[in-house]
C-alpha positions as CSV (number, residue, x, y, z in Angstrom):
1,X,6.7,15.9,-36.1
2,X,7.0,17.7,-32.8
3,X,6.9,21.4,-33.3
4,X,7.6,22.8,-29.8
5,X,10.6,21.3,-28.0
6,X,13.0,22.3,-25.2
7,X,16.5,21.0,-24.8
8,X,17.1,19.6,-21.4
9,X,19.2,16.9,-19.8
10,X,17.5,13.7,-18.7
11,X,17.8,14.7,-15.1
12,X,16.4,18.2,-15.7
13,X,13.5,16.8,-17.7
14,X,12.6,14.5,-14.8
15,X,12.6,17.2,-12.2
16,X,10.6,19.6,-14.4
17,X,8.1,16.8,-15.2
18,X,7.7,15.8,-11.5
19,X,7.1,19.4,-10.5
20,X,4.0,19.6,-12.7
21,X,2.2,16.5,-11.3
22,X,-0.9,16.9,-9.3
23,X,-3.6,14.7,-7.8
24,X,-7.3,15.4,-7.3
25,X,-9.8,13.6,-5.1
26,X,-13.2,14.8,-4.0
27,X,-12.6,18.1,-5.7
28,X,-9.4,18.8,-3.8
29,X,-6.2,19.1,-5.8
30,X,-2.6,19.3,-4.6
31,X,1.0,18.8,-5.9
32,X,1.9,15.1,-5.7
33,X,5.6,15.6,-5.0
34,X,6.7,17.6,-2.1
35,X,10.4,17.6,-3.0
36,X,13.3,15.2,-3.1
37,X,15.5,13.6,-0.5
38,X,19.0,12.8,-1.7
39,X,22.5,11.8,-1.0
40,X,24.9,12.6,-3.8
41,X,27.8,10.6,-5.1
42,X,29.5,10.3,-8.4
43,X,26.5,8.4,-9.8
44,X,24.0,11.3,-9.5
45,X,25.7,14.5,-8.4
46,X,26.3,15.8,-12.0
47,X,22.9,14.6,-13.2
48,X,20.0,14.7,-10.7
49,X,22.1,16.8,-8.3
50,X,22.7,19.4,-11.0
51,X,19.0,19.4,-12.0
52,X,17.9,20.0,-8.3
53,X,20.5,22.8,-8.1
54,X,19.1,24.4,-11.2
55,X,15.4,24.1,-10.1
56,X,15.4,25.1,-6.4
57,X,11.6,25.4,-6.3
58,X,11.6,21.6,-6.3
59,X,12.9,21.4,-2.7
60,X,15.9,19.3,-1.9
61,X,16.3,17.7,1.5
62,X,19.7,16.4,2.7
63,X,19.4,12.9,4.2
64,X,22.0,11.0,6.3
65,X,21.1,7.5,5.2
66,X,19.5,6.2,2.0
67,X,17.3,3.7,3.7
68,X,16.1,6.4,6.1
69,X,15.1,8.8,3.4
70,X,12.8,6.2,1.8
71,X,11.2,5.6,5.2
72,X,10.7,9.3,5.7
73,X,9.1,9.6,2.3
74,X,6.8,6.6,2.9
75,X,5.8,8.0,6.3
76,X,5.0,11.4,4.7
77,X,2.8,9.6,2.1
78,X,1.1,7.6,4.9
79,X,0.1,10.8,6.8
80,X,-1.1,12.3,3.5
81,X,-3.3,9.3,2.8
82,X,-1.2,8.5,-0.3
83,X,-2.1,11.8,-2.0
84,X,1.4,13.1,-1.8
85,X,5.0,11.8,-1.5
86,X,8.6,12.6,-2.0
87,X,11.3,11.5,-4.4
88,X,14.6,9.8,-3.3
89,X,17.8,9.9,-5.3
90,X,21.0,8.1,-4.6
91,X,24.4,7.3,-6.2
92,X,25.1,3.9,-7.7
93,X,26.2,0.8,-5.9
94,X,25.9,1.0,-2.1
95,X,23.9,4.2,-2.2
96,X,21.3,2.5,-4.4
97,X,21.2,-0.8,-2.5
98,X,20.8,1.1,0.8
99,X,17.4,2.1,-0.5
100,X,16.2,-1.5,-1.0
101,X,14.9,-2.0,2.6
102,X,12.9,1.2,2.4
103,X,11.5,0.3,-1.0
104,X,10.4,-3.1,0.3
105,X,8.7,-1.4,3.3
106,X,6.9,1.1,1.0
107,X,5.6,-1.6,-1.3
108,X,4.5,-4.0,1.4
109,X,2.6,-1.1,3.1
110,X,1.2,0.0,-0.3
111,X,2.7,3.5,0.0
112,X,4.0,5.5,-3.0
113,X,7.6,6.5,-3.2
114,X,9.6,7.4,-6.3
115,X,13.3,6.1,-6.3
116,X,15.9,7.5,-8.7
117,X,19.1,5.4,-8.1
118,X,22.1,6.1,-10.1
119,X,23.3,3.3,-12.4
120,X,26.3,2.1,-14.4
121,X,27.3,3.8,-17.7
122,X,24.8,2.9,-20.5
123,X,27.6,3.5,-23.1
124,X,29.9,0.9,-21.4
125,X,32.8,2.9,-22.7
126,X,34.1,2.8,-19.1
127,X,33.5,-0.7,-17.8
128,X,33.5,-1.5,-15.0
129,X,33.0,1.8,-13.3
130,X,33.5,2.5,-9.6
131,X,31.0,0.5,-7.5
132,X,29.8,-1.6,-10.4
133,X,28.7,-5.2,-9.8
134,X,30.0,-7.3,-12.7
135,X,27.5,-10.0,-13.5
136,X,29.5,-12.3,-15.7
137,X,26.8,-13.7,-18.0
138,X,24.7,-10.5,-18.5
139,X,26.5,-7.1,-18.7
140,X,23.3,-5.2,-18.6
141,X,22.5,-6.3,-15.0
142,X,23.5,-4.0,-12.1
143,X,22.6,-3.9,-8.4
144,X,19.6,-1.9,-9.4
145,X,18.0,-5.0,-10.7
146,X,17.5,-6.0,-7.1
147,X,14.7,-3.4,-7.0
148,X,12.6,-5.3,-9.4
149,X,10.8,-7.6,-6.8
150,X,10.3,-4.7,-4.3
151,X,9.0,-2.2,-6.9
152,X,5.5,-1.9,-8.3
153,X,7.0,-0.4,-11.5
154,X,10.6,-0.6,-12.6
155,X,12.5,0.8,-15.6
156,X,16.0,1.6,-16.6
157,X,16.3,4.8,-18.8
158,X,19.0,4.1,-21.3
159,X,17.9,6.7,-23.9
160,X,16.5,10.2,-23.2
161,X,13.4,9.7,-25.2
162,X,12.3,6.7,-23.1
163,X,11.3,9.2,-20.4
164,X,8.3,10.3,-22.6
165,X,6.8,6.8,-22.2
166,X,8.2,5.8,-18.8
167,X,7.4,8.9,-16.6
168,X,3.6,8.7,-17.2
169,X,3.7,4.9,-16.5
170,X,5.5,5.6,-13.2
171,X,2.9,8.3,-12.2
172,X,0.0,6.0,-13.1
173,X,1.3,3.4,-10.6
174,X,2.3,5.9,-7.9
175,X,-1.1,7.6,-7.9
176,X,-3.2,4.4,-8.2
177,X,-4.8,3.3,-4.9
178,X,-4.8,-0.3,-6.1
179,X,-1.3,-0.5,-7.7
180,X,0.8,1.9,-5.6
181,X,4.1,1.2,-3.9
182,X,7.7,1.9,-4.6
183,X,8.5,2.9,-8.2
184,X,12.1,2.7,-9.4
185,X,13.6,4.5,-12.4
186,X,17.2,3.5,-12.7
187,X,19.3,6.3,-14.2
188,X,22.7,5.4,-15.8
189,X,25.0,8.2,-14.7
190,X,26.0,9.2,-18.3
191,X,22.4,9.2,-19.5
192,X,21.4,11.6,-16.6
193,X,23.5,14.3,-18.2
194,X,22.6,13.7,-21.9
195,X,20.6,16.4,-23.6
196,X,17.5,15.9,-25.7
197,X,14.8,18.0,-27.4
198,X,11.8,17.1,-25.3
199,X,8.3,18.1,-26.3
200,X,7.1,21.0,-24.3
201,X,3.7,19.3,-23.8
202,X,5.5,16.8,-21.5
203,X,6.0,19.6,-18.9
204,X,2.5,21.0,-18.8
205,X,0.4,20.6,-15.6
206,X,-1.0,17.1,-15.2
207,X,-3.8,16.3,-12.8
208,X,-4.2,12.6,-11.9
209,X,-7.8,12.0,-10.8
210,X,-8.2,9.6,-7.9
211,X,-11.6,7.9,-8.5
212,X,-13.9,6.2,-6.0
213,X,-15.0,3.1,-7.9
214,X,-17.9,1.0,-6.6
215,X,-18.2,-2.8,-6.9
216,X,-20.5,-4.7,-9.3
217,X,-24.2,-4.1,-8.5
218,X,-25.0,-7.8,-8.3
219,X,-22.1,-8.5,-5.9
220,X,-23.4,-5.6,-3.7
221,X,-26.8,-7.3,-3.6
222,X,-25.2,-10.6,-2.7
223,X,-23.2,-9.0,0.0
224,X,-26.2,-7.3,1.5
225,X,-28.0,-10.7,1.6
226,X,-25.1,-12.3,3.4
227,X,-25.0,-9.6,6.0
228,X,-28.7,-9.8,6.6
229,X,-28.4,-13.5,7.1
230,X,-25.5,-13.3,9.6
231,X,-26.1,-13.6,13.3
232,X,-22.7,-12.4,14.5
233,X,-20.9,-10.3,11.8
234,X,-17.6,-8.6,12.5
235,X,-15.8,-5.9,10.6
236,X,-12.0,-6.1,10.3
237,X,-10.9,-2.5,9.4
238,X,-7.5,-2.2,7.7
239,X,-5.4,0.7,6.5
240,X,-7.6,1.1,3.4
241,X,-10.3,2.6,5.6
242,X,-8.1,5.4,6.6
243,X,-6.3,6.0,3.2
244,X,-9.7,6.3,1.5
245,X,-10.9,8.8,4.2
246,X,-13.7,6.3,5.1
247,X,-13.7,6.6,8.9
248,X,-16.9,8.7,9.1
249,X,-18.6,6.4,6.6
250,X,-17.5,3.4,8.7
251,X,-18.8,5.0,11.9
252,X,-22.2,5.7,10.4
253,X,-22.3,2.1,9.1
254,X,-21.4,0.6,12.4
255,X,-23.9,2.7,14.3
256,X,-26.7,2.0,11.9
257,X,-26.1,-1.8,11.7
258,X,-24.5,-2.4,15.1
259,X,-21.8,-4.5,13.5
260,X,-18.6,-4.4,15.7
261,X,-15.3,-3.2,14.4
262,X,-11.8,-4.7,15.1
263,X,-8.7,-3.0,13.8
264,X,-5.5,-4.1,12.2
265,X,-2.2,-2.1,12.9
266,X,-2.8,0.0,9.8
267,X,-6.5,0.4,10.5
268,X,-6.2,1.4,14.2
269,X,-8.1,4.7,14.4
270,X,-10.8,3.6,12.1
271,X,-13.1,4.2,15.0
272,X,-12.4,6.2,18.2
273,X,-11.3,3.9,21.0
274,X,-14.4,4.7,23.1
275,X,-17.0,4.1,20.3
276,X,-19.5,1.4,21.5
277,X,-18.9,-0.7,18.4
278,X,-15.1,-0.6,18.7
279,X,-13.4,-3.8,19.8
280,X,-9.9,-2.4,19.3
281,X,-6.9,-4.4,18.2
282,X,-7.4,-7.6,16.2
283,X,-5.4,-10.8,16.1
284,X,-2.1,-11.9,17.6
285,X,-1.8,-8.5,19.4
286,X,-5.5,-8.2,19.9
287,X,-7.8,-7.2,22.7
288,X,-9.9,-9.7,24.7
289,X,-13.1,-8.6,23.0
290,X,-11.8,-8.6,19.4
291,X,-10.4,-12.1,19.7
292,X,-13.5,-13.5,21.5
293,X,-15.9,-12.1,18.9
294,X,-13.6,-13.1,15.9
295,X,-13.7,-16.7,17.2
296,X,-17.5,-16.9,17.1
297,X,-18.3,-14.6,14.2
298,X,-20.2,-16.2,11.3
299,X,-19.3,-13.4,8.9
300,X,-16.1,-11.4,8.6
301,X,-16.3,-8.1,6.6
302,X,-12.8,-7.2,5.8
303,X,-12.4,-3.5,4.7
304,X,-9.0,-2.4,3.3
305,X,-7.1,-5.2,5.0
306,X,-4.6,-7.6,3.4
307,X,-5.0,-10.2,6.2
308,X,-1.5,-10.5,7.5
309,X,-0.6,-13.3,10.0
310,X,-0.9,-10.9,12.9
311,X,-4.4,-10.0,11.9
312,X,-5.5,-13.6,11.5
313,X,-3.5,-14.9,14.4
314,X,-1.8,-17.2,11.9
315,X,-5.1,-18.3,10.5
316,X,-6.5,-19.4,13.9
317,X,-8.6,-16.3,14.7
318,X,-11.8,-17.2,12.8
319,X,-13.0,-20.4,14.4
320,X,-16.7,-20.6,13.6
321,X,-17.1,-23.6,11.3
322,X,-19.6,-21.7,9.2
323,X,-17.7,-18.5,9.0
324,X,-17.6,-16.7,5.6
325,X,-16.0,-13.6,4.3
326,X,-16.9,-10.4,2.4
327,X,-13.9,-8.3,1.5
328,X,-14.1,-4.6,0.5
329,X,-10.8,-3.6,-1.1
330,X,-9.7,-1.3,-4.0
331,X,-7.1,-4.0,-4.8
332,X,-8.6,-7.2,-6.3
333,X,-5.6,-9.2,-5.1
334,X,-6.7,-8.5,-1.5
335,X,-10.4,-8.6,-2.1
336,X,-10.3,-12.3,-3.1
337,X,-8.4,-13.4,0.0
338,X,-9.9,-15.9,2.3
339,X,-12.1,-17.1,-0.6
340,X,-14.3,-14.1,0.1
341,X,-17.2,-12.5,-1.8
342,X,-15.1,-9.7,-3.4
343,X,-16.3,-6.2,-3.4
344,X,-13.6,-4.5,-5.5
345,X,-13.9,-0.8,-4.9
346,X,-13.1,2.3,-2.9
347,X,-13.7,1.7,0.8
348,X,-15.7,4.8,1.4
349,X,-17.9,4.5,-1.7
350,X,-18.5,0.8,-1.1
351,X,-19.4,1.2,2.6
352,X,-22.0,3.9,1.6
353,X,-23.3,1.8,-1.3
354,X,-23.7,-1.2,1.0
355,X,-25.4,0.8,3.8
356,X,-28.0,2.0,1.3
357,X,-28.9,-1.7,0.7
358,X,-29.1,-2.4,4.5
359,X,-31.8,0.1,5.5
360,X,-33.6,-1.2,8.6
361,X,-31.0,-3.9,9.2
362,X,-29.4,-4.2,12.6
363,X,-27.8,-6.9,14.7
364,X,-29.7,-8.0,17.8
365,X,-29.8,-5.8,20.9
366,X,-28.0,-8.5,22.9
367,X,-25.1,-8.6,20.4
368,X,-24.8,-4.8,20.6
369,X,-24.8,-4.9,24.4
370,X,-22.1,-7.6,24.3
371,X,-19.9,-5.5,22.1
372,X,-20.3,-2.4,24.3
373,X,-19.5,-4.5,27.4
374,X,-16.3,-5.7,25.8
375,X,-15.4,-2.1,24.9
376,X,-15.9,-0.8,28.4
377,X,-14.2,-3.8,30.1
378,X,-11.2,-3.4,27.9
379,X,-10.9,0.3,28.7
380,X,-10.8,-0.6,32.3
381,X,-8.0,-3.1,31.6
382,X,-6.1,-0.4,29.8
383,X,-6.4,1.9,32.8
384,X,-5.0,-0.8,35.0
385,X,-2.1,-1.5,32.6
386,X,-1.2,2.2,32.8
387,X,-0.7,2.1,36.6
388,X,2.8,2.1,38.0
389,X,4.5,-1.2,38.8
390,X,7.6,0.1,40.6
391,X,8.8,3.3,42.1
392,X,12.3,3.4,40.5
393,X,11.6,2.2,37.0
394,X,8.8,2.8,34.5
395,X,7.1,-0.1,32.7
396,X,6.6,0.0,28.9
397,X,2.8,0.0,29.4
398,X,3.1,2.9,31.9
399,X,5.2,4.9,29.4
400,X,2.5,4.4,26.7
401,X,-0.1,5.6,29.2
402,X,1.8,8.7,30.2
403,X,2.3,9.7,26.5
404,X,-1.3,8.8,25.6
405,X,-2.8,10.8,28.5
406,X,-0.5,13.8,27.9
407,X,-0.9,14.0,24.1
408,X,-3.7,15.9,22.4
409,X,-6.3,14.0,20.3
410,X,-4.7,15.2,17.0
411,X,-1.2,14.2,18.0
412,X,0.6,11.2,16.5
413,X,2.3,8.3,18.1
414,X,4.8,6.6,15.7
415,X,6.5,3.2,16.0
416,X,7.6,0.2,14.0
417,X,9.4,-2.7,15.6
418,X,10.0,-4.6,18.8
419,X,7.5,-5.2,21.6
420,X,6.3,-1.6,21.5
421,X,3.9,-2.1,18.5
422,X,2.0,-5.0,20.1
423,X,1.5,-3.0,23.3
424,X,0.6,0.1,21.4
425,X,-1.9,-1.8,19.3
426,X,-3.7,-3.0,22.4
427,X,-3.3,0.0,24.7
428,X,-3.2,3.2,22.7
429,X,-6.5,5.1,23.0
430,X,-7.0,6.4,19.4
431,X,-9.0,9.6,19.2
432,X,-8.1,10.7,15.6
433,X,-7.8,8.6,12.5
434,X,-4.2,9.7,11.9
435,X,-3.2,9.6,15.5
436,X,-1.7,6.1,15.4
437,X,1.2,5.6,12.9
438,X,2.6,2.1,12.9
439,X,4.8,0.6,10.2
440,X,4.0,-3.1,10.8
441,X,3.8,-4.5,7.3
442,X,7.6,-4.8,7.3
443,X,8.1,-4.1,11.0
444,X,11.3,-2.5,10.0
445,X,13.8,-1.7,12.8
446,X,15.2,1.8,12.1
447,X,12.0,3.2,10.6
448,X,11.0,5.2,13.7
449,X,13.1,8.4,13.6
450,X,13.1,8.6,9.8
451,X,9.3,7.9,9.8
452,X,8.8,10.6,12.5
453,X,10.7,13.1,10.3
454,X,8.4,12.3,7.3
455,X,5.3,12.4,9.4
456,X,6.1,15.8,10.9
457,X,6.9,17.2,7.4
458,X,3.4,16.0,6.3
459,X,1.6,17.5,9.3
460,X,3.7,20.2,11.0
461,X,0.7,21.3,13.1
462,X,0.7,18.0,15.0
463,X,3.0,16.9,17.8
464,X,4.8,13.7,16.7
465,X,5.8,11.2,19.5
466,X,8.3,8.7,18.2
467,X,8.5,5.7,20.4
468,X,11.7,3.7,19.8
469,X,13.7,1.0,21.6
470,X,17.5,1.0,22.0
471,X,18.0,-1.6,19.3
472,X,16.2,0.4,16.6
473,X,17.8,3.6,17.7
474,X,21.3,2.1,17.3
475,X,20.4,0.9,13.8
476,X,19.2,4.2,12.3
477,X,19.2,7.4,14.3
478,X,21.3,9.7,12.2
479,X,18.4,11.6,10.8
480,X,18.0,13.4,14.1
481,X,20.5,15.6,12.4
482,X,18.2,16.2,9.4
483,X,15.4,17.1,11.9
484,X,17.7,19.7,13.5
485,X,18.9,20.9,10.1
486,X,15.3,21.5,8.8
487,X,14.0,22.8,12.1
488,X,11.5,19.9,12.2
489,X,10.6,19.2,15.8
490,X,10.1,15.6,17.1
491,X,9.6,14.2,20.5
492,X,11.5,10.9,20.7
493,X,10.8,8.5,23.5
494,X,14.0,6.5,23.7
495,X,13.4,3.3,25.7
496,X,16.5,1.4,26.7
497,X,15.9,-2.2,27.7
498,X,19.5,-3.3,26.8
499,X,18.9,-5.4,23.8
500,X,16.3,-6.9,21.4
501,X,13.6,-7.2,24.1
502,X,10.8,-8.4,21.8
503,X,12.8,-11.2,20.2
504,X,14.2,-11.9,23.7
505,X,10.7,-12.6,24.9
506,X,10.0,-14.7,21.9
507,X,13.2,-16.6,22.3
508,X,12.3,-17.5,25.9
509,X,8.9,-18.7,24.8
510,X,10.7,-21.1,22.3
511,X,12.9,-22.4,25.1
512,X,16.0,-20.6,24.0
513,X,16.5,-18.5,27.2
514,X,16.8,-15.2,25.2
515,X,20.0,-16.4,23.5
516,X,21.8,-13.6,21.6
517,X,19.2,-10.9,22.4
518,X,20.7,-8.9,25.2
519,X,23.5,-6.3,24.9
520,X,26.0,-8.0,27.1
521,X,29.8,-8.5,26.9
522,X,31.4,-11.8,26.1
523,X,32.2,-13.7,29.3
524,X,35.7,-15.0,29.5
525,X,34.8,-18.2,31.3
526,X,31.6,-19.2,29.5
527,X,32.7,-17.8,26.1
528,X,29.1,-16.6,25.6
529,X,27.5,-13.2,25.4
530,X,26.3,-13.5,29.0
531,X,28.6,-11.1,30.8
532,X,27.9,-7.6,32.1
533,X,25.6,-5.2,30.3
534,X,27.4,-3.0,27.7
535,X,28.2,0.5,29.0
536,X,26.6,2.3,26.1
537,X,25.4,5.8,26.9
538,X,22.5,6.3,24.5
539,X,21.5,9.6,26.1
540,X,24.9,11.1,25.3
541,X,24.7,9.5,21.8
542,X,21.4,11.3,21.1
543,X,22.9,14.6,22.5
544,X,25.8,14.3,20.2
545,X,23.4,14.4,17.2
546,X,22.1,17.8,18.3
547,X,18.9,16.8,20.2
548,X,17.9,18.1,23.6
549,X,18.0,15.1,25.9
550,X,15.9,14.8,29.0
551,X,16.4,11.7,31.3
552,X,13.3,10.4,33.0
553,X,13.0,7.6,35.6
554,X,9.6,8.2,37.3
555,X,6.1,9.3,36.4
556,X,6.7,12.9,37.6
557,X,10.0,13.3,35.8
558,X,8.6,11.8,32.7
559,X,5.5,14.1,32.7
560,X,7.9,17.1,33.2
561,X,10.0,16.0,30.3
562,X,6.9,15.7,28.1
563,X,5.9,19.2,28.9
564,X,9.4,20.6,28.4
565,X,9.5,18.8,25.0
566,X,6.2,20.3,24.0
567,X,7.3,23.8,25.0
568,X,10.5,23.4,23.1
569,X,10.9,24.3,19.4
570,X,13.6,21.7,18.7
571,X,13.8,17.9,18.6
572,X,13.9,16.4,22.1
573,X,14.8,12.9,23.2
574,X,13.3,11.7,26.5
575,X,15.5,8.9,27.7
576,X,14.1,6.2,29.9
577,X,15.1,2.7,31.0
578,X,12.7,-0.1,31.4
579,X,12.8,-3.7,32.4
580,X,13.5,-6.0,29.3
581,X,10.4,-8.2,29.8
582,X,7.2,-7.4,28.1
583,X,4.3,-6.5,30.4
584,X,1.3,-7.2,28.2
585,X,0.2,-10.7,27.5
586,X,-1.9,-11.9,24.6
587,X,-5.6,-12.3,25.0
588,X,-7.9,-15.0,23.8
589,X,-6.7,-16.7,20.6
590,X,-3.7,-14.4,20.3
591,X,-1.3,-16.8,18.7
592,X,1.4,-16.2,16.2
593,X,3.2,-19.0,14.4
594,X,6.9,-19.1,14.7
595,X,8.7,-22.3,13.7
596,X,10.3,-24.3,16.5
597,X,13.0,-26.9,16.3
598,X,11.5,-30.4,15.8
599,X,14.5,-32.1,17.5
600,X,16.2,-30.8,20.6
601,X,17.9,-32.1,23.7
602,X,16.5,-29.2,25.7
603,X,13.2,-29.9,27.4
604,X,12.0,-26.3,27.1
605,X,12.4,-26.5,23.3
606,X,10.5,-29.8,23.2
607,X,7.7,-28.4,25.2
608,X,7.5,-25.3,23.0
609,X,7.4,-27.5,19.9
610,X,4.6,-29.5,21.3
611,X,2.6,-26.3,22.2
612,X,3.1,-25.1,18.6
613,X,1.8,-28.4,17.2
614,X,-1.3,-28.0,19.4
615,X,-1.9,-24.5,18.2
616,X,-1.5,-25.5,14.6
617,X,-4.5,-27.8,15.0
618,X,-6.6,-24.7,15.1
619,X,-5.3,-23.4,11.8
620,X,-7.7,-23.7,8.9
621,X,-8.4,-22.7,5.3
622,X,-11.5,-20.7,4.6
623,X,-13.5,-21.8,1.6
């Protein structure tokens, strides 16, 4: 029998419980939840809304779009190395399903976010309620069941006492480096407001300890033997290196062994750009050196990577017929990929344990020199890419260079979709492990401004440079208002190339002439969208949201705009137009498989299909 209880609504109990959750790693402890984003409707205003009103210390943030608030929370978590996050609450129906894209992005990127969508009446006394999906053969199904495949933990709270078991399960997943992602607790709107005598022990301070597990001793021995036997090993550093705070350990390991390091999107910043062992970007958007070395490497050491198709160049990057793999990953699912020798453990602890077994080991001097030569030659190519191409219009590469050269080492560039990520992956000179923030697991258009908001909330001392194209800006820009409301300063580089430039370039490479990818009016004679460019004033659009807007059209005006933005205390949009074509080509084996029509009357499509078939000959399984 429970002696000490407190009567609370379900929503009040959730807020009080979440407010007492802490995490600890390496002796440092902090609150896990930094507050709650929310948009209220009839499905949560009287429940979660009332609880947040009653407990103002658990800070509430007013969002403008449900998808955006999940992106902001995930970006916050990413900057905090998954040691802190935010909660997101919505009403039922459209409010809930608007969060699905954000939930998928968080789970794919292995970032913790807690979602509290409102749900239909558990009592079914009123059935159907407003915004209820009626599933004819199963009345207990609602739109919130759509969250099941994009959540790492999912539950529907239909009785108050279920919280006692469900909340600890939710926190176990959220705080687990191996299991984390979006967690969804569906809250029927009537249950949110029901009262229950909860045990007071539920609301005591709880500290979740984040361990640093190491792999099996015998597997570490086998891995060290494989490394000693390798002639041309290569490290592929993923996001796990940064999340586990393993960048210094990796640096020491690379310097001691001479093994070069190539970086995924999430892993960029694992080494400083000018480190002699750094080959930079890996794969389909990779550098010349990274792709050349990956093609001849006889051993790949993946650290904290999930081997996406961009990293592996659609399984064509690793061409040595004798190549084998060692994977260091806290998640067994990823550690076993590529039929690797799996070292399941924390990245930092495992790197240190492995280095202890490799005393006196080093690659040959000639291999070290080759890596350093690639590092230096690539830096020269980056400098060349940053040079102006025209007097009256800036290129995308030039814009990246201007921002990179102006920013401080601790500042952050943030992006997600379009052609910008590929160019940033190759060109951005990372000087700080958290200075490069790319959402590329989902490559979600619209992430950028919301992500910038979350990133700035996580590290207010850093300047955040959000780089966004016109297409992404048009999809999800309203949280500029939230930044203004919360006095959260962002510098947004809004690049207008009049359409979906990245897919436009891809379309042309497939023989489709950029069909449907430019923002043009419908031509009366042709009946196609190939008329004049649409007269959309994105600068005025940004200004209407409350941002300071600074147009730029030359290097000088762009530099002045960057300085004005830095000196300002409010969100600034630097508006610049570029040519729609991409400026940076792929290097080496930088291929990405995209299906192409097997039958077509157009010669360009036929040629593209044949080229795809030739590239597919280089695809392989690794056993």
